[in-house]
Residue frames as a rotation matrix with the C-alpha (Angstrom) as fourth column:
MET 1
0.562 0.686 -0.463 47.02
0.676 -0.703 -0.221 -39.09
-0.477 -0.189 -0.858 97.57
VAL 2
0.616 -0.288 0.733 48.00
0.536 -0.529 -0.658 -36.11
0.577 0.798 -0.171 95.36
LEU 3
0.832 -0.313 0.458 49.40
-0.492 -0.797 0.351 -34.12
0.255 -0.517 -0.817 98.24
THR 4
0.632 -0.599 0.492 51.70
-0.099 0.567 0.818 -36.97
-0.769 -0.565 0.299 99.28
ARG 5
0.503 -0.412 0.760 52.94
0.851 0.389 -0.353 -37.36
-0.150 0.824 0.546 95.67
ARG 6
0.739 -0.161 0.654 53.65
0.196 -0.877 -0.438 -33.65
0.644 0.452 -0.617 95.45
TYR 7
0.447 -0.551 0.705 55.51
-0.757 -0.653 -0.030 -33.15
0.477 -0.520 -0.709 98.73
GLY 8
-0.173 -0.462 -0.870 56.19
0.196 0.850 -0.490 -36.64
0.965 -0.255 -0.056 100.04
THR 9
0.704 0.363 -0.611 56.68
0.649 0.021 0.761 -36.49
0.289 -0.932 -0.220 103.79
ASP 10
-0.380 -0.923 -0.066 59.37
0.911 -0.360 -0.202 -33.84
0.162 -0.137 0.977 103.53
GLU 11
0.541 0.686 -0.486 58.03
0.791 -0.612 0.017 -30.84
-0.285 -0.394 -0.874 105.37
ALA 12
-0.141 -0.659 -0.739 61.03
0.133 -0.752 0.645 -28.65
-0.981 -0.007 0.194 104.51
HIS 13
-0.906 -0.097 0.413 60.44
0.410 0.053 0.911 -29.35
-0.110 0.994 -0.008 100.77
HIS 14
0.033 0.994 0.105 56.73
0.987 -0.049 0.152 -28.56
0.157 0.099 -0.983 101.31
ARG 15
0.471 0.110 -0.875 57.58
0.473 -0.869 0.145 -25.15
-0.745 -0.482 -0.462 102.86
ARG 16
-0.616 -0.738 -0.276 60.06
0.116 -0.431 0.895 -24.38
-0.779 0.519 0.351 100.04
VAL 17
-0.690 0.412 0.595 57.45
0.706 0.203 0.678 -25.14
0.158 0.888 -0.431 97.40
LEU 18
0.405 0.870 -0.280 54.83
0.912 -0.405 0.061 -22.95
-0.060 -0.280 -0.958 99.22
ASP 19
0.112 -0.475 -0.873 57.40
0.299 -0.821 0.486 -20.15
-0.948 -0.315 0.050 99.56
TYR 20
-0.868 -0.476 0.140 57.89
0.224 -0.124 0.967 -20.30
-0.442 0.871 0.215 95.79
LEU 21
-0.517 0.755 0.403 54.23
0.778 0.218 0.590 -20.52
0.358 0.618 -0.700 94.94
ARG 22
0.030 0.597 -0.801 52.84
0.851 -0.436 -0.293 -17.80
-0.525 -0.673 -0.521 97.24
PRO 23
-0.479 -0.213 -0.852 54.09
-0.115 -0.947 0.301 -14.84
-0.870 0.242 0.429 95.14
ILE 24
-0.981 0.192 -0.021 52.69
0.023 0.224 0.974 -16.47
0.192 0.956 -0.224 92.00
ARG 25
-0.328 0.904 -0.275 49.38
0.937 0.347 0.023 -16.97
0.116 -0.250 -0.961 93.78
ASP 26
-0.120 0.208 -0.971 49.37
0.514 -0.823 -0.240 -13.41
-0.849 -0.528 -0.008 94.93
ARG 27
-0.844 -0.243 -0.479 49.92
-0.272 -0.575 0.771 -12.21
-0.463 0.781 0.419 91.34
VAL 28
-0.785 0.618 0.033 47.07
0.446 0.528 0.722 -14.39
0.429 0.582 -0.691 90.07
LEU 29
-0.041 0.806 -0.590 44.71
0.978 -0.089 -0.190 -13.06
-0.206 -0.585 -0.785 92.76
GLN 30
-0.382 -0.124 -0.916 45.72
0.174 -0.983 0.061 -9.47
-0.908 -0.136 0.397 92.03
ASN 31
-0.965 -0.048 -0.259 45.00
-0.245 -0.197 0.949 -9.93
-0.096 0.979 0.178 88.36
ALA 32
-0.641 0.766 -0.052 41.62
0.720 0.623 0.306 -11.43
0.267 0.159 -0.951 89.15
SER 33
-0.747 0.318 0.584 40.32
-0.298 -0.945 0.134 -8.05
0.595 -0.073 0.801 90.47
ILE 34
-0.268 0.641 -0.719 38.48
0.742 0.614 0.270 -9.64
0.615 -0.461 -0.640 93.36
SER 35
-0.495 0.209 0.843 36.25
-0.439 -0.898 -0.035 -7.36
0.750 -0.388 0.537 95.40
ALA 36
-0.919 0.273 0.284 34.59
-0.220 0.245 -0.944 -7.69
-0.327 -0.930 -0.165 98.80
GLY 37
-0.073 0.994 0.078 31.32
-0.614 0.016 -0.789 -9.51
-0.786 -0.106 0.609 98.45
ASP 38
-0.140 -0.091 -0.986 32.40
-0.946 0.308 0.106 -11.51
0.294 0.947 -0.129 95.31
THR 39
0.637 0.135 0.759 31.82
-0.280 0.958 0.065 -15.23
-0.718 -0.254 0.648 94.88
ARG 40
0.084 -0.705 -0.704 34.79
-0.994 -0.008 -0.111 -16.93
0.073 0.709 -0.702 93.25
VAL 41
0.963 0.175 0.206 35.41
-0.179 0.984 0.000 -20.54
-0.202 -0.037 0.979 92.22
ASP 42
-0.089 -0.994 -0.056 38.81
-0.924 0.062 0.376 -22.19
-0.371 0.086 -0.925 92.45
VAL 43
0.859 0.401 -0.318 38.57
-0.509 0.736 -0.447 -24.95
0.055 0.546 0.836 89.80
GLY 44
0.512 -0.708 -0.487 41.03
0.365 0.692 -0.623 -27.75
0.778 0.141 0.613 90.49
THR 45
0.816 -0.055 0.575 41.69
-0.441 -0.703 0.558 -26.31
0.374 -0.709 -0.598 94.01
GLY 46
-0.013 -0.860 -0.510 44.19
0.114 0.505 -0.855 -28.98
0.993 -0.069 0.092 95.02
ASP 47
-0.398 -0.241 -0.885 45.43
0.874 0.195 -0.446 -27.99
0.280 -0.951 0.133 98.46
GLY 48
0.559 0.803 -0.208 43.49
0.829 -0.532 0.173 -24.68
0.029 -0.269 -0.963 98.33
LEU 49
-0.406 -0.837 -0.367 46.41
0.848 -0.495 0.191 -22.29
-0.341 -0.233 0.911 97.94
ILE 50
-0.863 0.125 0.489 44.67
0.214 -0.787 0.578 -19.92
0.457 0.604 0.653 95.65
ALA 51
0.104 0.992 -0.077 41.22
0.466 0.020 0.885 -20.33
0.879 -0.128 -0.460 97.27
PHE 52
0.402 -0.029 -0.915 42.54
0.913 -0.062 0.403 -19.59
-0.068 -0.998 0.001 100.77
GLY 53
-0.750 -0.643 -0.157 44.32
0.612 -0.763 0.206 -16.53
-0.252 0.059 0.966 99.39
ALA 54
-0.629 0.591 0.505 40.97
0.175 -0.525 0.833 -15.32
0.757 0.612 0.227 97.93
VAL 55
0.038 0.748 -0.663 39.01
0.908 0.250 0.335 -15.68
0.416 -0.615 -0.670 101.16
PRO 56
-0.279 -0.125 -0.952 40.29
0.705 -0.700 -0.114 -12.45
-0.652 -0.703 0.284 102.75
LEU 57
-0.990 -0.125 -0.069 39.72
0.042 -0.715 0.698 -10.59
-0.136 0.688 0.713 99.41
VAL 58
-0.463 0.885 0.054 36.06
0.351 0.126 0.928 -11.59
0.814 0.449 -0.369 99.15
GLY 59
-0.714 0.080 0.696 35.54
-0.572 -0.640 -0.513 -10.53
0.404 -0.764 0.502 102.74
PRO 60
-0.854 0.380 0.355 32.93
-0.084 0.572 -0.816 -11.80
-0.513 -0.727 -0.456 105.21
GLU 61
0.118 0.963 -0.243 30.10
-0.559 -0.138 -0.818 -11.21
-0.821 0.232 0.522 102.75
GLY 62
0.053 -0.192 -0.980 31.78
-0.979 0.185 -0.089 -13.06
0.199 0.964 -0.178 99.89
LYS 63
0.687 0.164 0.708 32.20
-0.329 0.939 0.102 -16.78
-0.648 -0.303 0.699 99.26
VAL 64
-0.295 -0.777 -0.556 34.92
-0.953 0.195 0.234 -19.02
-0.074 0.599 -0.798 97.81
ILE 65
0.826 0.551 0.122 33.95
-0.515 0.824 -0.235 -22.28
-0.230 0.131 0.964 96.17
LEU 66
-0.317 -0.941 0.116 36.68
-0.815 0.333 0.475 -24.91
-0.485 0.056 -0.872 96.26
SER 67
0.759 0.639 -0.125 36.15
-0.584 0.582 -0.566 -27.43
-0.289 0.502 0.815 93.46
ASP 68
-0.426 -0.897 -0.122 38.21
-0.870 0.369 0.327 -30.51
-0.249 0.245 -0.937 92.64
VAL 69
0.152 0.410 -0.899 37.67
-0.680 0.704 0.205 -33.88
0.717 0.581 0.386 91.01
SER 70
-0.500 -0.473 -0.725 39.20
0.169 0.768 -0.618 -35.62
0.849 -0.431 -0.305 94.04
PRO 71
0.647 0.762 -0.005 36.96
0.079 -0.060 0.995 -36.18
0.758 -0.644 -0.099 97.07
THR 72
0.337 -0.625 -0.704 40.12
0.937 0.299 0.183 -36.69
0.096 -0.721 0.686 99.11
LEU 73
-0.690 -0.640 0.340 41.36
0.620 -0.764 -0.180 -33.24
0.375 0.086 0.923 98.25
ILE 74
-0.074 0.760 0.645 38.00
-0.137 -0.648 0.749 -31.68
0.988 -0.033 0.152 98.98
ASP 75
0.770 0.268 -0.579 38.00
0.472 0.371 0.800 -33.37
0.429 -0.889 0.159 102.39
HIS 76
-0.145 -0.923 -0.357 41.57
0.987 -0.111 -0.116 -32.06
0.067 -0.369 0.927 102.92
VAL 77
-0.720 -0.178 0.670 40.67
0.274 -0.961 0.039 -28.46
0.637 0.211 0.741 102.08
ALA 78
0.371 0.895 0.248 37.53
-0.047 -0.248 0.968 -28.54
0.927 -0.371 -0.050 104.17
LYS 79
0.599 -0.273 -0.753 39.64
0.793 0.332 0.511 -29.60
0.110 -0.903 0.415 107.18
SER 80
-0.550 -0.829 0.100 42.18
0.815 -0.559 -0.150 -26.87
0.181 -0.001 0.984 106.34
ALA 81
-0.294 0.542 0.788 39.31
0.057 -0.813 0.580 -24.29
0.954 0.215 0.208 106.13
ALA 82
0.745 0.591 -0.311 38.13
0.306 0.111 0.945 -25.33
0.593 -0.799 -0.099 109.55
GLU 83
0.148 -0.798 -0.584 41.63
0.984 0.056 0.172 -24.96
-0.104 -0.600 0.793 110.95
LEU 84
-0.785 -0.460 0.415 41.88
0.552 -0.824 0.131 -21.49
0.282 0.332 0.900 109.31
GLN 85
-0.471 0.714 -0.517 38.44
0.473 -0.290 -0.832 -20.61
-0.744 -0.637 -0.201 110.74
VAL 86
-0.601 0.325 -0.730 36.99
-0.674 -0.696 0.245 -19.89
-0.429 0.640 0.637 107.32
TYR 87
-0.869 0.242 0.431 34.97
0.331 0.933 0.143 -23.09
-0.368 0.267 -0.891 106.83
ASP 88
0.014 0.999 -0.038 31.63
0.696 -0.037 -0.717 -21.27
-0.718 -0.016 -0.696 106.59
ARG 89
0.225 -0.024 -0.974 32.98
-0.444 -0.892 -0.081 -18.69
-0.867 0.451 -0.211 104.18
CYS 90
-0.722 -0.507 -0.471 33.65
-0.661 0.306 0.685 -21.52
-0.203 0.806 -0.556 101.64
ASP 91
0.624 0.763 0.169 31.66
-0.661 0.631 -0.406 -24.11
-0.416 0.142 0.898 99.74
TYR 92
-0.500 -0.793 0.349 33.11
-0.560 0.603 0.568 -27.49
-0.661 0.088 -0.746 98.66
LEU 93
0.610 0.734 -0.298 32.35
-0.658 0.260 -0.707 -29.23
-0.442 0.627 0.641 95.44
VAL 94
-0.381 -0.637 0.670 33.57
0.002 0.724 0.690 -32.50
-0.925 0.264 -0.274 93.95
ALA 95
0.784 0.618 0.053 33.37
0.075 -0.010 -0.997 -32.01
-0.616 0.786 -0.054 90.21
SER 96
0.028 -0.776 0.631 35.43
0.929 0.252 0.270 -32.21
-0.368 0.579 0.728 87.07
ALA 97
-0.589 -0.266 -0.763 36.68
0.050 -0.955 0.293 -29.03
-0.807 0.134 0.576 85.44
């Protein structure tokens, strides 16, 4: 699985990578000029880092579509969305870019 290849089973490494990536994600989202009520697509969503950062920005009336070529990753982000209690504010799509 892509996530295992990226982080292995080293949770400390996983946290370090996320700590590094979050400011980059925040800058990307800021530059995207997302407004409440928007619908946004995260193409190649992977583990959903950008998509889950966009959910609060689109607000309860907006929608985030998480798209990836990997059904395994889409299953993973759908489970993550449920844990984050934003499952219904997202759509999930297996598709190539």
